[in-house]
N, C-alpha and C positions, 0 to 999 in steps of 0.2 A: 384808430384807424376805421378808413371805411372799405367794406370789400364787396366785390361784384363776385357772385358765384352762379356757377353754370351748373344743371344737372338734369338728364333728362328723366330721372324718375326723382318723384317726393308724393307723399300720400296724398291724394288716395291710388296713384299710380305707382304701385309697386310691383318688379319683376321677382327682383333676387337682393342679393345683400347690398348692394349698393345704394339703393331706395332707404332703407333702414338707416344706414351710415349717415347719409346727409340728413335725415329726418333727426337725427338726435347730434350731430354736428350744429347744426346751425342755432338752435337755441342755447346750446352751451358755450358755443361763440359767443352769442348775443348777451348772456348773462354776465362771461366774463368781461364784458367792455366793448367786443369787438363791434361795430355797425356791420351787421349782414344784409346784404340785400339779394336775394335768390329768384333768379327766372330759370321757369320749367315751363317744359310744353303743356297745355291743358288738354290731357290725354283722355281723363277720366274724369272729370269735373271738380269742383270745388271752387271757393270765391276766387276771383281774378286777383285781389289784393288778399291780403290776411297776416296780419300779425300775430308770431306764433310765440314770442316771447320780449324781454326787453330788449332793443336794439335790434331784431332780428325781423323780414319780412319778407314774405315769399309773393311771386305774382306769376300769375298762371296765364300763359301766352296762347291764344288759340293757334293754329296750326292748320295746314291743308287735310283736306279728306284726305284719308288714311286709303280709302278704296278707291280713289283714283289711279290711274295707270301710271306709275312712278317708275317701270321698269325693274322694280325691287325695292329692297329696304334703305339701302345706303343713300339713292337719291332722294326718297324721302325725307328722310334722317338729314340730307342737305339740305333741303327747301327749307324744311322745320325751322332748323339754323338762323335763316333771313329774319324769321319771324322773332326770334331769340335776340338777335344781334341789333334789329331795330328798338325791342323793347328797352334793350341795355342802354344806347343811345341815348333814347327819351331820358331815362334815369340819370344819366351822367349830366346831363344837362338840367334836368331839374334838381337835380342833387348838391352840383357843384363840384363832381368828379368823383373818383375813386384813387385809393392809396394801392391796388393790384386785382387783377382779375384771378379765379381759381375756379379752373373746371374740371369738371369730373367724368373720366373718361371719352375715349373716342366722340362720344355720340354728342357732344357736344364742344368738341375740336375745333369744327370750323368755325362758330363763332367765337370760339374763345381765343382762337390766334387772330381772328380779324378785328377783334376789340383790342387786342394788344397793340396792333400798330396803326388802329385809328385813332385811339388814345396815348401811344407809347407809355403803355405802362409794363410792368413784368405780370407775365403768367404764371402761376402756380397751376401746376396740374395732377390733378390724384389718379392712376393707375389701379384700380379695383381686379382686373384680370384682361388676360391677352386672348386673342383670337386664336393664336397659333398654340397657347397651352390648350384651349377648349378642345380643339383639335388634335390633343396629344402630340405635339410636337409639328402637326403637317397644317397645311392649307387647302382645304380641301375642294374649294370651289371658288369662283371669281369673285364672290361678296365676302368671302373669307379672304383674298388676297387684297381686295378693296379696302377692307376692314382694318387691316394688319398695315396697309400702306399708311393708313389715318394714324393708328397708334404710334406707328417710327413719327411720323410729323408733329403730332403732339409733343412729343417728350424732346424732339430737336427743339422745337420754339419755344418750348417754357426755360422759365428762367429756373425754375427746382421742380422735380418731380418727389410727390409722396407713394408711396407703397404702403401697403399694407401688412407686408410680410418680408423677411429678408429671401424665403425662395423667391417671392416675384420680383425683388430687387435682381438676384441673380438672374431670373428669365430676361428681365429688362436689359442687363448686359450681355448676355449672351443672344438674344434676338434682334437688340437694336442698336448695341455696341453704345449704350448708355454710359459716360462714366459714372464708377462708384459714387464721386464727389459730388453729383450733380444730384443724388438721390437721398431721401430722408424717409428710413422707415419707421411710419407712425401705427401699430396695430389698432383694429377695430376695438370699438368700447360695446359694453350692455349696459343697460338700465338695471340697477338691483331690484327687485318685485318690491312693489308698493301696497300691492293688494296682499291680505293676510294670506297667509296658506289655509289651505284646507283644513277642517277638523277633520278628526278620526272618523265620524259618523260620515260626513260628506264624500271625503276619501273613499270608504269603503261603496257607498251608494254610486259615486262616480265611476269607480273603479269597475263593477258590477256589470256596468254598461258595456265590456270591453274583453271579459275575461272573469271563470269563475275565483271565486277566492283561493282556492289552491293551486292556481296557475301563475307564475310568474308574465311578466308582461316586456318586451322588447320593443323600443319605440324608434322610428325614424320620423323625423319631419323635415320638409325641405321641397325642393324643386322636384318632380320624377322626369330626369331626363340623365343620359346614359352616363355622361360623367359623374354621376352622384352614387353609381356603384350599386344600387340597387339588385341588379341580379346578382351581384356577389354576396349580398343578404341573405337571397332566395338559395344560392345554394348552399351557403354556410347553415341554414333554417334544415337542409335534409340533413345533415351532419349533427348538427344539437339535438336533433328529435329524437334521433336512434337512445339517447342517454337520458333526456329529459323531453318527456312525452308531452309533461303539464304547462305548456309555454303557449303564448300568444304574441303574433309579431304585429305592431300596429305601424302602417304608413300612411303619414297624413302628409298630403299636400298635390297638386296637380302638374301635369308637363306632357311632355311628346311621349314619354315612354310608359303613362299610366296603364294603359289598353294591352301593351306589351309585358309590362312586369304582371299584370293578373295575370294573363295566357300563359306566362313562363312560370308563375306558381303553378298552376295547374299542372302544367306539361312535366316537372319535377315531382307535383307528387304531394306538396305540402299547400296546398290552397287552402284547405280548411285551417292552416295554423294562421293565415295570415288576413287581417282586417286591411282593405285600401281603403280610408276615409275620405278622400279628397280635400277640397281645401277646410282648413278648423280656423277658426277666429282665434284670434291670441288669446283670450279667454280660456280655451279649451285646451289649447296648447299648453299652455302652463299649467292648468291642473293636469294632463296628460305628463309633464314632467315631474308630477308631484307624483304620480301612481306608478309610474313606472320602475321598475328595478334595473333598467339600464338605457340610456340612451346611445344608436349607436350611428355613427356618418363614417361609412365605409366609401369614400368619395374616391375615383379616379384622379382627379384634379381637383385643388380646393385653392385656390389664391388665400385664403385666410379662415371661414369658417366659424362666423358669428353664431351659428345656433349652437356650436358645441360651448360656446359661452354662454349665452342664454340658458343649457341643460344646467350646467356647472351654477349658475347664478340660485338654482332651484334646489341644489342639493343633490341632483341624480348622477349616478355614477356615467361615466363617459367610456364608450370604446371607440378609437377614431383609426381610420388607416392613417398609416404614417406617410403622409404626401402634404407638400404645400405649405401652406400655414398651420396645418393642423399639428404638424407636427412639433413648432413652435409653440402652442396655447396647450399640449399635454403634454406632461412628464412621465412618460412609463414609469406605474408600480409607487409614484406620486401624487400624481394629480388625475390618474385616468390609466388606461390598458391602449396599447395600439397595436396593430396587425399589420402585416404586409400587406401593400397595394394589391388590389384585385386577386387576392388569395382566400378563396373561402374556409380552405384548413387553418388559417393562422385569423381568420376572424372567428370562426366556430369557438376555437379555442380562449379567446381572448372574451367572448361573450360568455361561455360556460365557466369561465375562470371566474369573472366576475357574479356570475349566478350563485354558485357555489360556495364560494367565498364570502356572506354578505355582511360580513364584522370589517373585514379588508377593505370593501368597495364604499364603505360607509366612511371608513376612514378618508380613502382616497376624495371623496366627495367635499370631504368637508376641507381637506388640503384644498381643492380647485376652487371652494368657494372664497375660502380666505385671498387667495390668490388673486380672483375674480376683483375682490375689493381694493386690493391693493395698486392692481396694475391696470385693468382694464374697466374702469369707471369712464365715462363722458366728460367729465370735470377733468381729468389727467389727459384724455385723447385733446381736450380742447386745448390744454397750456403747451401740451406740443406743438398743436396746429401754428397758436399765436407766434409760437419761438420764431417756427420757417417764417411767417408772414413778417415777422419782424427783423432777422436775418436778409430776407429778399429784401424790403423795404431798405434796406442800409444801404446793401449792394445796389441799388439802382440810384438812390440817390448821390452815391459814391463815382456813378460809373456815367459815360457821354450820352448814355440813353436818356438819364433820369436830370440832366441836367438842362431840358429844353423847357422844364415849368420853373 
């Protein structure tokens, strides 16, 4: 089977979880025998054509200058999609056709739908998040309304929609009237660590960069934006320090709320407990998972939460807000602790419980690692995705739409 895939993100251009998802899914599909050709905009460099695994090739396509006046990001994305569409049509002719088109999120919806009609192929769409969800149920401006409309259009035009959690499937039904029977839920995956874990000496030396030996470490990694709930963590810290002054909070990542978060920690009187590292490379993030006493993800909105799986893959105890896909991944008292969304008292209790009961925390972390091994490897995710591809291809071939070939 030959698949044309479209994604706005692919390394080195990464913004959120979608880019990681695509970067792991493509080689896993190729290794499983699916011929995948991914077309993506060249926004941060990389080879124009790159073979990343057996049967898996990436094509980075030049896009218009983003600094030009496009009257907003949406028109820029639309114009860039024309470049993706041209490249895809060139590949279609060169390779002798595709079996289906797979588009990831609204950003490549324009080219995905255009190619569906140009080649009369079935379109599979993966929806990783929604604009209305990011806006806590609201569409806050004209750009948000335009994105929401494109998301609806993509789900309408798709033969089948994949989404990353049952929470997201329910949102698509609520926001777009998408029938349940048109949606397949395939959770995100994670690559199990291949690098050796730090030795005790390495752990101690690395840990001392962030906290004294007698202090416990609470670790957050991800984008520093409002919906990730960093302000809730800061408010929780004011409660935790009252009973546990020997504690350090490490916040790794960048985003629009970084300066605001630093100022908020200052205003709340806990700035001395927090280290805002900015961006950290993957190897340093992985080392932080190994030295942290708990990883915390206090999101207000989280379609899935791939970073929680990454923490679990390093046997790091987790505390998450009971929202979205996070509450599907983390089972309370079994694989982690959960807190009420946007509730600093609840978050403080869950963090404190984890820190003051290390034996229970270690047991939950071990359970979590076993669950990751069983359910969240990319081989497992790829097999589920291939099953959707085969179902779509069979339905298409039996339809009037597929009879032209």
